[in-house]
N, C-alpha and C positions, 0 to 999 in steps of 0.2 A: 752614252752617260761617261763620265769621266771619273778616275777612281779619286775619292777624296783623301786629302792628306800626303798625296802624291804629287811632286811637281808637275806642271803641264809642261809638256815638249814643245807645243806648238806656240807658246807666249814670248813677246820680245823680254830678253834678259837687260835688265839696266845694270851697267858694270861702272863702280866707282874706283875701279883699281885692276891693274892687271901686272902680269909678268911674263918674262919671255925669256924661255930657254931652248938651248939648240944643242946639237951635235952635227956631225958630218952629213947624217941623213935625214934630220928631220928639224923642224921648229915647233915650239910648244907656246902657243898662246894661252897663258891661264887666266882669263875674267873672272874677277870677283866681285861680290857683293856684298857688304856689310850692313846690318840693321840690327838695332839694339831690340832687346829681348827682356821685358819686365815682368816678373813675377813677385807674388806677395809671399813672404817666408813669417815665421813668427818673430825674427828680429825686425821686420821691416820689407822693404823691398829690395830685391835683388836685381841689378842690371847685368845682362850677360850681352857679349856680341855673337850675332848668329852669321855666318860666313857661308855663302855657296859660292861654287866654283863651276865655270865652263871652260874645260880645256879645250883647246882645237889643235889637234896635231896635222902638219903639213909638211910638203917636202921643201926644200929650199928654192925650189923654181917658183912654187905658187906664192911663196912668202915673198919673193922679189916682186912679183906679178902684182901681189896685193899693195906693196908698198909703193908702187908706181900709179895704180889706180887710185888709192887713198890720197895722195899727193896731188894729182889732178883734182879730186874733187873736194879738197881743203881749200885750193885755189879757186875753183868756181864759187864755192861759198863764200870765199873771203870778197871775191869779185861783185856778188851780188848781195852780202850783208855786214861788208865790212870786215877789217882784220880781227881774227879771233886775238884778245888780248889775253896773253900769259901773265897770271900772277908770280910774284916773286917766288913762292914755293915751287910752282912748276918750273919756273927758271931752273932752280937749283936742281931740279929732276933730271932737265934736259942736261945740265952740266955734268952730273953724274953719269948719265947713259953715255955721254961723249967720253969720259974719263973710265968708262966702266973696262974692268980687263975681262977679255973674251972667256975665260974659264968661269965665270960666275953670272947669274941669272940677273937680267935687268927687271927692275919693280918701280912701276909707276903707281902712284896711289897716297 
């Protein structure tokens, strides 16, 4: 029986944003999930954002291998289902990544 109130480790994690940090020895991919939490108060409703994180740390060699595998699979996906359309906000994110300073974390979300 699983513990109630504790996150289940074996379930899929939906990420709606992520950031990437790195140093000479490792890459950190911090996948995030934001959901609203609504609670009642004497003044009415209070809406908060709850953020869960799933950081994944790896060495630079594995990060590069993942990049190649992801690129290959995106190409296969697009061959089968058509091109993935990037909306204007996502295009801006891509431009920010390309112009990003190496000392700053990269954030997409």
